[in-house]
PDB file with one MODEL, atoms N, CA, C and O in Angstrom:
MODEL        1
ATOM      1  N   TYR A   1      -2.781 -30.160  28.432  1.00  0.00           N
ATOM      2  CA  TYR A   1      -1.376 -29.153  28.313  1.00  0.00           C
ATOM      3  C   TYR A   1      -0.835 -29.300  26.794  1.00  0.00           C
ATOM      4  O   TYR A   1      -0.300 -28.390  26.160  1.00  0.00           O
ATOM      5  N   GLN A   2      -1.033 -30.388  26.410  1.00  0.00           N
ATOM      6  CA  GLN A   2      -0.653 -30.788  24.933  1.00  0.00           C
ATOM      7  C   GLN A   2      -1.675 -30.184  23.865  1.00  0.00           C
ATOM      8  O   GLN A   2      -1.377 -30.112  22.673  1.00  0.00           O
ATOM      9  N   LYS A   3      -2.935 -29.743  24.389  1.00  0.00           N
ATOM     10  CA  LYS A   3      -3.622 -28.956  23.755  1.00  0.00           C
ATOM     11  C   LYS A   3      -3.354 -27.725  23.409  1.00  0.00           C
ATOM     12  O   LYS A   3      -3.448 -27.122  22.340  1.00  0.00           O
ATOM     13  N   MET A   4      -2.894 -27.340  24.798  1.00  0.00           N
ATOM     14  CA  MET A   4      -2.413 -25.564  25.033  1.00  0.00           C
ATOM     15  C   MET A   4      -0.940 -25.336  23.969  1.00  0.00           C
ATOM     16  O   MET A   4      -0.769 -24.343  23.262  1.00  0.00           O
ATOM     17  N   GLU A   5      -0.141 -26.316  24.059  1.00  0.00           N
ATOM     18  CA  GLU A   5       0.921 -26.046  23.368  1.00  0.00           C
ATOM     19  C   GLU A   5       0.730 -26.345  21.843  1.00  0.00           C
ATOM     20  O   GLU A   5       1.703 -26.162  21.112  1.00  0.00           O
ATOM     21  N   THR A   6      -0.439 -26.787  21.311  1.00  0.00           N
ATOM     22  CA  THR A   6      -0.567 -27.487  19.877  1.00  0.00           C
ATOM     23  C   THR A   6      -1.297 -25.441  19.596  1.00  0.00           C
ATOM     24  O   THR A   6      -0.887 -24.625  18.770  1.00  0.00           O
ATOM     25  N   ARG A   7      -2.283 -25.284  20.521  1.00  0.00           N
ATOM     26  CA  ARG A   7      -2.857 -23.838  20.286  1.00  0.00           C
ATOM     27  C   ARG A   7      -1.837 -22.675  20.114  1.00  0.00           C
ATOM     28  O   ARG A   7      -1.984 -21.955  19.126  1.00  0.00           O
ATOM     29  N   VAL A   8      -0.691 -22.388  21.086  1.00  0.00           N
ATOM     30  CA  VAL A   8       0.242 -21.847  21.151  1.00  0.00           C
ATOM     31  C   VAL A   8       1.341 -21.958  19.683  1.00  0.00           C
ATOM     32  O   VAL A   8       1.943 -20.971  19.259  1.00  0.00           O
ATOM     33  N   LYS A   9       1.415 -22.991  19.213  1.00  0.00           N
ATOM     34  CA  LYS A   9       2.002 -23.040  17.953  1.00  0.00           C
ATOM     35  C   LYS A   9       1.384 -22.618  16.722  1.00  0.00           C
ATOM     36  O   LYS A   9       1.911 -22.239  15.676  1.00  0.00           O
ATOM     37  N   ASP A  10       0.045 -22.767  17.068  1.00  0.00           N
ATOM     38  CA  ASP A  10      -1.118 -22.701  15.900  1.00  0.00           C
ATOM     39  C   ASP A  10      -0.947 -20.997  15.881  1.00  0.00           C
ATOM     40  O   ASP A  10      -0.751 -20.431  14.806  1.00  0.00           O
ATOM     41  N   LEU A  11      -1.027 -20.321  17.009  1.00  0.00           N
ATOM     42  CA  LEU A  11      -1.447 -18.827  16.969  1.00  0.00           C
ATOM     43  C   LEU A  11       0.223 -18.208  16.614  1.00  0.00           C
ATOM     44  O   LEU A  11       0.139 -17.019  16.309  1.00  0.00           O
ATOM     45  N   GLU A  12       1.341 -18.599  16.590  1.00  0.00           N
ATOM     46  CA  GLU A  12       2.382 -18.287  16.606  1.00  0.00           C
ATOM     47  C   GLU A  12       2.580 -18.482  15.157  1.00  0.00           C
ATOM     48  O   GLU A  12       3.176 -17.567  14.586  1.00  0.00           O
ATOM     49  N   GLY A  13       2.199 -19.496  14.442  1.00  0.00           N
ATOM     50  CA  GLY A  13       2.082 -19.432  12.987  1.00  0.00           C
ATOM     51  C   GLY A  13       1.446 -18.798  12.359  1.00  0.00           C
ATOM     52  O   GLY A  13       1.885 -18.606  11.225  1.00  0.00           O
ATOM     53  N   GLU A  14       0.289 -18.229  12.668  1.00  0.00           N
ATOM     54  CA  GLU A  14      -1.040 -17.500  12.451  1.00  0.00           C
ATOM     55  C   GLU A  14      -0.539 -16.119  12.529  1.00  0.00           C
ATOM     56  O   GLU A  14      -0.577 -15.414  11.520  1.00  0.00           O
ATOM     57  N   LEU A  15      -0.121 -15.718  13.527  1.00  0.00           N
ATOM     58  CA  LEU A  15       0.852 -14.454  13.821  1.00  0.00           C
ATOM     59  C   LEU A  15       1.804 -14.132  12.740  1.00  0.00           C
ATOM     60  O   LEU A  15       1.641 -13.054  12.167  1.00  0.00           O
ATOM     61  N   SER A  16       2.975 -15.061  12.296  1.00  0.00           N
ATOM     62  CA  SER A  16       3.698 -14.630  11.538  1.00  0.00           C
ATOM     63  C   SER A  16       3.216 -14.424  10.383  1.00  0.00           C
ATOM     64  O   SER A  16       3.461 -13.349   9.835  1.00  0.00           O
ATOM     65  N   THR A  17       2.448 -15.364   9.762  1.00  0.00           N
ATOM     66  CA  THR A  17       1.748 -15.329   8.555  1.00  0.00           C
ATOM     67  C   THR A  17       0.952 -13.975   8.583  1.00  0.00           C
ATOM     68  O   THR A  17       1.094 -13.305   7.560  1.00  0.00           O
ATOM     69  N   THR A  18       0.132 -13.437   9.566  1.00  0.00           N
ATOM     70  CA  THR A  18      -0.471 -12.422   9.273  1.00  0.00           C
ATOM     71  C   THR A  18       0.528 -11.189   9.475  1.00  0.00           C
ATOM     72  O   THR A  18       0.343 -10.267   8.680  1.00  0.00           O
ATOM     73  N   ARG A  19       1.424 -11.042  10.286  1.00  0.00           N
ATOM     74  CA  ARG A  19       2.390 -10.177   9.974  1.00  0.00           C
ATOM     75  C   ARG A  19       3.218  -9.853   8.463  1.00  0.00           C
ATOM     76  O   ARG A  19       3.588  -8.766   8.019  1.00  0.00           O
ATOM     77  N   LYS A  20       3.342 -11.136   7.910  1.00  0.00           N
ATOM     78  CA  LYS A  20       3.716 -10.781   6.430  1.00  0.00           C
ATOM     79  C   LYS A  20       2.828 -10.287   5.372  1.00  0.00           C
ATOM     80  O   LYS A  20       3.161  -9.693   4.346  1.00  0.00           O
ATOM     81  N   GLN A  21       1.419 -10.679   5.838  1.00  0.00           N
ATOM     82  CA  GLN A  21       0.527 -10.340   4.728  1.00  0.00           C
ATOM     83  C   GLN A  21       0.026  -8.758   5.167  1.00  0.00           C
ATOM     84  O   GLN A  21      -0.821  -8.101   4.561  1.00  0.00           O
ATOM     85  N   TYR A  22       0.724  -8.364   6.291  1.00  0.00           N
ATOM     86  CA  TYR A  22       0.434  -6.846   6.604  1.00  0.00           C
ATOM     87  C   TYR A  22       1.391  -6.058   6.174  1.00  0.00           C
ATOM     88  O   TYR A  22       1.200  -4.863   5.953  1.00  0.00           O
ATOM     89  N   ASP A  23       2.896  -6.846   5.959  1.00  0.00           N
ATOM     90  CA  ASP A  23       4.262  -6.070   5.833  1.00  0.00           C
ATOM     91  C   ASP A  23       3.763  -5.661   4.345  1.00  0.00           C
ATOM     92  O   ASP A  23       3.640  -4.505   3.943  1.00  0.00           O
ATOM     93  N   GLU A  24       3.479  -6.948   3.547  1.00  0.00           N
ATOM     94  CA  GLU A  24       3.149  -6.760   2.052  1.00  0.00           C
ATOM     95  C   GLU A  24       2.061  -5.880   1.723  1.00  0.00           C
ATOM     96  O   GLU A  24       2.161  -5.412   0.588  1.00  0.00           O
ATOM     97  N   ALA A  25       0.937  -5.475   2.448  1.00  0.00           N
ATOM     98  CA  ALA A  25      -0.233  -4.731   2.109  1.00  0.00           C
ATOM     99  C   ALA A  25       0.472  -3.193   2.466  1.00  0.00           C
ATOM    100  O   ALA A  25       0.297  -2.224   1.726  1.00  0.00           O
ATOM    101  N   LYS A  26       1.306  -3.139   3.741  1.00  0.00           N
ATOM    102  CA  LYS A  26       1.882  -1.930   4.117  1.00  0.00           C
ATOM    103  C   LYS A  26       2.742  -1.248   2.648  1.00  0.00           C
ATOM    104  O   LYS A  26       2.515  -0.168   2.103  1.00  0.00           O
ATOM    105  N   ALA A  27       3.874  -2.402   2.234  1.00  0.00           N
ATOM    106  CA  ALA A  27       4.542  -1.899   0.903  1.00  0.00           C
ATOM    107  C   ALA A  27       3.440  -1.678   0.092  1.00  0.00           C
ATOM    108  O   ALA A  27       3.379  -0.487  -0.213  1.00  0.00           O
ATOM    109  N   ASN A  28       2.547  -2.342  -0.380  1.00  0.00           N
ATOM    110  CA  ASN A  28       1.835  -2.043  -1.318  1.00  0.00           C
ATOM    111  C   ASN A  28       0.747  -0.733  -1.683  1.00  0.00           C
ATOM    112  O   ASN A  28       0.291  -0.227  -2.708  1.00  0.00           O
ATOM    113  N   ALA A  29       0.630  -0.518  -0.231  1.00  0.00           N
ATOM    114  CA  ALA A  29      -0.021   0.931  -0.082  1.00  0.00           C
ATOM    115  C   ALA A  29       0.876   2.024  -0.483  1.00  0.00           C
ATOM    116  O   ALA A  29       0.546   2.961  -1.211  1.00  0.00           O
ATOM    117  N   ILE A  30       2.106   1.827   0.075  1.00  0.00           N
ATOM    118  CA  ILE A  30       3.203   2.866  -0.094  1.00  0.00           C
ATOM    119  C   ILE A  30       3.596   3.279  -1.663  1.00  0.00           C
ATOM    120  O   ILE A  30       3.903   4.375  -2.134  1.00  0.00           O
ATOM    121  N   THR A  31       3.456   1.890  -2.321  1.00  0.00           N
ATOM    122  CA  THR A  31       4.089   1.826  -3.928  1.00  0.00           C
ATOM    123  C   THR A  31       2.674   2.270  -4.329  1.00  0.00           C
ATOM    124  O   THR A  31       2.839   2.912  -5.366  1.00  0.00           O
ATOM    125  N   ILE A  32       1.345   2.248  -4.021  1.00  0.00           N
ATOM    126  CA  ILE A  32       0.083   2.878  -4.566  1.00  0.00           C
ATOM    127  C   ILE A  32       0.200   4.311  -4.430  1.00  0.00           C
ATOM    128  O   ILE A  32       0.043   5.160  -5.307  1.00  0.00           O
ATOM    129  N   GLY A  33       0.496   4.465  -3.218  1.00  0.00           N
ATOM    130  CA  GLY A  33       0.335   6.277  -2.807  1.00  0.00           C
ATOM    131  C   GLY A  33       1.432   6.646  -3.549  1.00  0.00           C
ATOM    132  O   GLY A  33       1.321   7.748  -4.087  1.00  0.00           O
ATOM    133  N   ALA A  34       2.688   5.916  -3.778  1.00  0.00           N
ATOM    134  CA  ALA A  34       3.806   7.484  -4.691  1.00  0.00           C
ATOM    135  C   ALA A  34       3.223   7.119  -6.195  1.00  0.00           C
ATOM    136  O   ALA A  34       3.505   8.037  -6.965  1.00  0.00           O
ATOM    137  N   LYS A  35       2.430   5.961  -6.898  1.00  0.00           N
ATOM    138  CA  LYS A  35       1.703   6.054  -8.175  1.00  0.00           C
ATOM    139  C   LYS A  35       0.776   7.208  -8.166  1.00  0.00           C
ATOM    140  O   LYS A  35       0.798   8.040  -9.073  1.00  0.00           O
ATOM    141  N   LEU A  36       0.043   7.271  -7.264  1.00  0.00           N
ATOM    142  CA  LEU A  36      -0.976   8.372  -6.919  1.00  0.00           C
ATOM    143  C   LEU A  36      -0.565   9.683  -7.122  1.00  0.00           C
ATOM    144  O   LEU A  36      -0.977  10.440  -8.001  1.00  0.00           O
ATOM    145  N   ASN A  37       0.463   9.972  -6.067  1.00  0.00           N
ATOM    146  CA  ASN A  37       0.912  11.115  -6.123  1.00  0.00           C
ATOM    147  C   ASN A  37       1.669  11.405  -7.269  1.00  0.00           C
ATOM    148  O   ASN A  37       1.623  12.617  -7.478  1.00  0.00           O
ATOM    149  N   GLN A  38       2.356  10.800  -8.111  1.00  0.00           N
ATOM    150  CA  GLN A  38       3.204  10.852  -9.281  1.00  0.00           C
ATOM    151  C   GLN A  38       1.964  11.183 -10.735  1.00  0.00           C
ATOM    152  O   GLN A  38       2.182  11.870 -11.732  1.00  0.00           O
ATOM    153  N   ALA A  39       0.546  10.335 -10.337  1.00  0.00           N
ATOM    154  CA  ALA A  39      -0.120  10.675 -11.699  1.00  0.00           C
ATOM    155  C   ALA A  39      -0.841  11.992 -11.297  1.00  0.00           C
ATOM    156  O   ALA A  39      -1.289  12.769 -12.140  1.00  0.00           O
ATOM    157  N   GLU A  40      -0.928  12.201  -9.908  1.00  0.00           N
ATOM    158  CA  GLU A  40      -1.570  13.956  -9.667  1.00  0.00           C
ATOM    159  C   GLU A  40      -0.697  14.771 -10.025  1.00  0.00           C
ATOM    160  O   GLU A  40      -1.107  15.634 -10.802  1.00  0.00           O
ATOM    161  N   LYS A  41       0.813  14.836  -9.623  1.00  0.00           N
ATOM    162  CA  LYS A  41       1.063  15.276 -10.399  1.00  0.00           C
ATOM    163  C   LYS A  41       1.227  15.670 -11.935  1.00  0.00           C
ATOM    164  O   LYS A  41       1.238  16.830 -12.345  1.00  0.00           O
ATOM    165  N   GLU A  42       1.336  14.665 -12.625  1.00  0.00           N
ATOM    166  CA  GLU A  42       1.421  14.641 -14.013  1.00  0.00           C
ATOM    167  C   GLU A  42       0.185  15.298 -14.235  1.00  0.00           C
ATOM    168  O   GLU A  42       0.322  16.252 -15.000  1.00  0.00           O
ATOM    169  N   LEU A  43      -1.342  15.068 -13.707  1.00  0.00           N
ATOM    170  CA  LEU A  43      -2.342  15.736 -14.178  1.00  0.00           C
ATOM    171  C   LEU A  43      -2.537  17.355 -14.224  1.00  0.00           C
ATOM    172  O   LEU A  43      -3.173  18.088 -14.981  1.00  0.00           O
ATOM    173  N   GLN A  44      -1.622  17.620 -12.956  1.00  0.00           N
ATOM    174  CA  GLN A  44      -1.690  19.207 -12.510  1.00  0.00           C
ATOM    175  C   GLN A  44      -1.251  20.188 -13.392  1.00  0.00           C
ATOM    176  O   GLN A  44      -1.710  21.304 -13.637  1.00  0.00           O
ATOM    177  N   GLY A  45       0.455  19.127 -14.165  1.00  0.00           N
ATOM    178  CA  GLY A  45       1.094  19.691 -15.069  1.00  0.00           C
ATOM    179  C   GLY A  45       0.259  19.625 -16.237  1.00  0.00           C
ATOM    180  O   GLY A  45       0.632  20.646 -16.815  1.00  0.00           O
ATOM    181  N   LEU A  46      -0.504  19.180 -16.876  1.00  0.00           N
ATOM    182  CA  LEU A  46      -1.332  18.851 -17.897  1.00  0.00           C
ATOM    183  C   LEU A  46      -2.266  19.885 -18.213  1.00  0.00           C
ATOM    184  O   LEU A  46      -2.347  20.529 -19.259  1.00  0.00           O
ATOM    185  N   ARG A  47      -3.066  19.974 -17.024  1.00  0.00           N
ATOM    186  CA  ARG A  47      -4.225  20.976 -16.633  1.00  0.00           C
ATOM    187  C   ARG A  47      -3.446  22.487 -16.911  1.00  0.00           C
ATOM    188  O   ARG A  47      -3.908  23.363 -17.642  1.00  0.00           O
ATOM    189  N   ASN A  48      -2.134  22.578 -16.138  1.00  0.00           N
ATOM    190  CA  ASN A  48      -1.788  24.024 -16.567  1.00  0.00           C
ATOM    191  C   ASN A  48      -1.069  24.070 -17.895  1.00  0.00           C
ATOM    192  O   ASN A  48      -0.779  25.216 -18.237  1.00  0.00           O
ATOM    193  N   GLN A  49      -0.788  23.322 -18.545  1.00  0.00           N
ATOM    194  CA  GLN A  49      -0.293  23.500 -20.002  1.00  0.00           C
ATOM    195  C   GLN A  49      -1.717  23.717 -20.806  1.00  0.00           C
ATOM    196  O   GLN A  49      -1.853  24.418 -21.810  1.00  0.00           O
ATOM    197  N   HIS A  50      -2.835  22.894 -20.082  1.00  0.00           N
ATOM    198  CA  HIS A  50      -3.829  23.304 -21.433  1.00  0.00           C
ATOM    199  C   HIS A  50      -4.629  24.501 -20.991  1.00  0.00           C
ATOM    200  O   HIS A  50      -5.450  24.917 -21.808  1.00  0.00           O
ATOM    201  N   ALA A  51      -4.502  25.291 -19.529  1.00  0.00           N
ATOM    202  CA  ALA A  51      -4.583  26.321 -19.643  1.00  0.00           C
ATOM    203  C   ALA A  51      -4.136  27.215 -20.232  1.00  0.00           C
ATOM    204  O   ALA A  51      -4.811  27.898 -21.001  1.00  0.00           O
ATOM    205  N   ASP A  52      -2.554  27.457 -19.933  1.00  0.00           N
ATOM    206  CA  ASP A  52      -1.685  28.291 -20.742  1.00  0.00           C
ATOM    207  C   ASP A  52      -2.106  28.326 -22.297  1.00  0.00           C
ATOM    208  O   ASP A  52      -2.357  29.380 -22.880  1.00  0.00           O
ATOM    209  N   ALA A  53      -2.162  26.876 -22.988  1.00  0.00           N
ATOM    210  CA  ALA A  53      -2.433  26.759 -24.510  1.00  0.00           C
ATOM    211  C   ALA A  53      -4.018  27.850 -24.680  1.00  0.00           C
ATOM    212  O   ALA A  53      -4.105  28.649 -25.613  1.00  0.00           O
ATOM    213  N   VAL A  54      -5.106  27.698 -23.670  1.00  0.00           N
ATOM    214  CA  VAL A  54      -6.428  28.146 -24.086  1.00  0.00           C
ATOM    215  C   VAL A  54      -6.047  29.767 -23.790  1.00  0.00           C
ATOM    216  O   VAL A  54      -6.475  30.636 -24.549  1.00  0.00           O
ATOM    217  N   ALA A  55      -5.309  30.059 -22.766  1.00  0.00           N
ATOM    218  CA  ALA A  55      -5.386  31.688 -22.825  1.00  0.00           C
ATOM    219  C   ALA A  55      -4.457  32.291 -23.653  1.00  0.00           C
ATOM    220  O   ALA A  55      -4.371  33.519 -23.649  1.00  0.00           O
ATOM    221  N   GLN A  56      -3.573  31.452 -24.536  1.00  0.00           N
ATOM    222  CA  GLN A  56      -3.079  32.185 -25.662  1.00  0.00           C
ATOM    223  C   GLN A  56      -3.822  32.258 -26.858  1.00  0.00           C
ATOM    224  O   GLN A  56      -3.384  32.892 -27.818  1.00  0.00           O
TER     225      GLN A  56
ENDMDL
END
């Protein structure tokens, strides 16, 4: 019974740690996604400016 209680506590701790890691990774992914979108928009804008300059 003692072993089982210890295992339950270990698993609860592991679950808590893993949840925190997951939440951090999710937040990082959201941040990286936003940066990626911003960079893609900026790149598209520069391509459009370049195309306009070449056309003139």
